[in-house]
N, C-alpha and C positions, 0 to 999 in steps of 0.2 A: 747188422750195423752195430749192435751192442758189442759183439765179439771184436769187431774192427776197432772200436773205441777202447775197450779194455786192453786188447793186445798192444795198441799204440802207446797207452800210458805205461804199461808194464815194460815195454820195450825201451821207452825213453828212460825210465828209472834204471833198468838193468844196464843199458848202455852207459849211463852216467856213472854208475857204481864201478863198472869194469874199466872204462877208459880213463878214469881219474887215477887208476892204479897201474894200468898197463897201457903204454903209449906205442902206437905204430908209426904215426906220422908227425907226432909232436903237438898236435892240436886235438883236444878232446872232442869238440863238436864235429870236426871233420872226420875223425875215426868213426864216430857213431853214424853219421850220415853216409859216409863212404861204404861202410859195411852193410847198412840198410839197403842202399841203392844197388850195390853189386849183387847182393843176394836176390833182390827183386829182378834184376836183369836176367839172372839165371832162371828164375821162374818163367819169365817171358820166353826165354830160349827153349825151355822144355815144352812149353805150350805150343809154340809154332812148329815143334818137331812131333806134334801129335802125342805129347806126353812120353815120348821115348826118352830114356830106356825103361820107364816105369809103366808102360802101357800094358804089360802082361800081368800086372798086379790087379786082380779083379775087384777086390774090396776097395771102394773109393776112399774110405777113411785111411786105410793102410797106405794106399798110393799117395794120398795128399800129404800125410805126415812124412813119408819117406822122401817125397819130392821136395818138400819144404826144408827138411833136415839137410839134404844134400845141397840144396841151393844156399843155405846159410853157411855150410862148411866151405863150399866153393867161393862164396862171396867174401868171407873173412880171409881165406887162403889167397885169393886174387889180390885183395887189398894189401895183404902182407907182402906178397911177392913183388907187387908193383912198387912198394916202398923201398925195395932193395935195388930197383932199377932207375927210378926217377924220384924227384922231389914232389911228394904228393900235395904239399901245400901250394905248389905251383901248377902241377899237372893232374892232380886227382880229379877235379871236376871236368877238365877237358876230356879226360879219358872216359868218364862215366857219361857225360853229355853226348859224346860221340857215339858210344855204344847204344844208348837209347835211341838217338836220332837214326842211326843206320838200321837198327832192327825194325823200326817203324817204317822207314822208307822201303826196305827190301821185302819185308814179310807181311806188313799190315796194310800198306797202301798200294804197292805195286805187285805184291805176291810173286816175287821174282822166281822162286824155285818151284812154284806151282805144286803139283802132286808128287814131287820127287820124294821117295821114302827115306826115312832115317835108317841107318846112320849116314848114308851118303849125303843127305840134305844137311845134317848136322856138321859134317866135315866141311862142305862147301860154304855153309853159313859162317862158321867160325873163321875160316880163312879170309872170307870176304869182309866180315865185320871188322876184324882187327886190322886188316890192311887199310880199310877205309878210315878207321880211327887214326892210324898213324899218318896217313896222307892228309887228313883234315888238320891235324895238329901241326904238320909241316907247312901247309899252304896258308892257313890263317895266321894273322899276326900273333905274336907271343901274348898270352900263353896258349894260343890255338884253341880257344874255347868256342864251341858251338852254342850260341845263346839258347837257353832251355825254354823260353817262353812259349814256344810252339806246342809244348806238351799239354797245356790246359785245353785249347780247342781240339786237339787230337783226341783227348779223352771224351769230350762231348760227341765228336763225330763218330767215334767207334762205339762207345758205350750206349749211346742213344739209338744206334742203328740207323740214324738218318742218312749217313753217307752211303750205306748199303742200299737204302731206299732210293736216294737220288741217282745213284750210279748203276742201278740194276739193268738198265738197257745199254750201258756203255761197255766198250771194250776195256780190257784190263788197264792199259796205259792211260786211257781217257779218264777212267775212274781215279787213278792215281794223281793225275794232273788236277782234276777237280778237287780232290782231297786237299792238296797243298795250296791251291789258290784260295779256297775258303779258309783254310788254316791261317795263312799269312794275313788275310783280311781281318780275321778276328783278333790275331795277335796285335796288329797295329792299332786296332780299335781299342783294345785293352790298354795298350801303352799310352795312347792318346788320352784316354779317360784318367789313367793314373797320373799323367803329367799335369792335367788340369787340377788334380787334388794335391799336387806337389809331392807325389810319392815316386815320381820317375822324372829323369832329366834327359829326355831324348834330344839329340842335336843332329841336324842334317849336315853340319860341318864335319862331324866326326861320328857317323852312324854306328860303326862297329864298336868303337870305344864306349859310346854311350849305352849301347845295348848290353854290354857285358859289365858295366860298372855304374850305370846311371840310376840304379834302383835304390830305394830306401829299405831299411830292415823291415818296415811294415809291409812293403810290397812283397818282400821275400817270404814273409810269413803268410801273406795272402796266397802267394803262389803255391806254397807247400800245402796249405789247407785246401786249395782248389784241386791240387793233384790227389788229395786224399778222397775227394768226394765226386769230382766231375764224372768219373767213370763208374765208380762203385754204386752210387745212388741209383743211376739209371739201370744198371745190371741187376742189382739185388732186388729192386722193386719192379723190374720189367717195364720201366717207363711209366709206371702208374704214379700219379693220376694224369700225367701230361699226354699219354697216348689216347686219352679220351677226347682230347681236343682235336678237331679237324679244321683244316687240312693238316696232314702230318708235319709240314714245314712249320706251321704256326705252333703246333704242339711241341716240337723239338726246341724251338727258340724260346718259348715260354718256360719249358723245362730247364733250359740252360740258365735263364734268368733266375729261376727258382733255386737252382743249385748254387748260383753265385750268392744269393741271399743266405743260404745255408753256410757257405764257406766264410762269409763275413761274420756270422755268428760264431763259427769255429775259431776265427782269428781272435775275436774278443775273449772267448773262453780260454784259449791257449795263453794269451797275454795275462789274463786275470790269474790263472792257475800259477804260472811261473813267477809273476810279480809277488804273489802271496808267499811262495816258497823262497824266492831270492829277492827280497825287497831291496830296491836300489839304495846305495849308501849316499848318493848325491844325485843331482839332476842329470849329470853326464854319465851315470852308471847304467849301461845298457845290457848287463849280463843276463838279466831276466828276458830280454828280447832275443838274445842268442838261444836261450833255453826254449823259448816259445817257438823259434824257428826249428829247433831240433825236434820238439814235440810234434809240430806240424808235419815234418818229414817222416816221422815214425808212422804217421797215418798214411803217407804215400805208399809205404811198403805194404801195410796190412790191408789197405783199401783195395789193392790189386791181389795180393797173395792169397787171401782167404777165399774170395770167389773163384780165382783161377785154380787153386790147389784142391778145392773141394767143390767141383762143379756139380750142380743138380739141375732140376728143371728150372729152378728160380735163379740159379747163379751160373749157368753154363756160359761158355765162351766159344763161338759168338753167342749173343743173347738168343734165348730160345723163343723170343717173341719178335714180331715185326710190326711196322706201322700199317701193314695190310690186314692184320688180324681184325 
């Protein structure tokens, strides 16, 4: 966890230093977050392909460093090439949100390609993912953005191992359906609570518009901090101490609440750090909140990338422990 925090802070600083001098899309914060997330998506892709094409590298340090380096090169390259095709200030997040959504749907919840070996699986996946992203952007109202809030409960369900426990006797499609029913229920619970605190403005009159624009900057920072910890805390610590709580359902829910408390603390720290470095010039100056958002999103990358790139008994994926232990 110390490595995750240190890497996130360094990444935030390096991104700021680079993209204040070299601009890809015309917005510093978006260049930083866009390259973070696209690089992370490539880490996801390599993992679901069984670490192919790096699986023949026996030393796990060498494999992890190589995979991370290639992921970053591909992430920056994809962001740069996309800037030549579309306006990233309009379509950057729709592309990335779609890529993460479809990789989770196909490979993490419904396991679409099963045991198909790479490189065949890689080719099929890439063709499918990018086709679905394009379709999503065309079908949804402009800018074709898939609301990303589903990612927080997804991390809890996968990282805690609770969805694997709940669906162990289900068929593949039944487990996938259960995954998304629970996911959506938690999403709307979170949005409901945020609305009560005045940090989200969800409207039944315009549900799609409110889902993609009804959030406050504080909610966005909370989301980034949550994506930094909801999966990694469970995986790195193998669900301890919450796996000691029986039954497993109670343990997983208490663990999720525990991680939410952790991420609230992370939000406050992120805001405090950036406000100290970029003190607001007036009450309406929110630049420090933008930087807090970027810092939180740096944690999203490393919270996943470190455990996934350097799997061990304690940080393997899927988790090397279960609620049945």
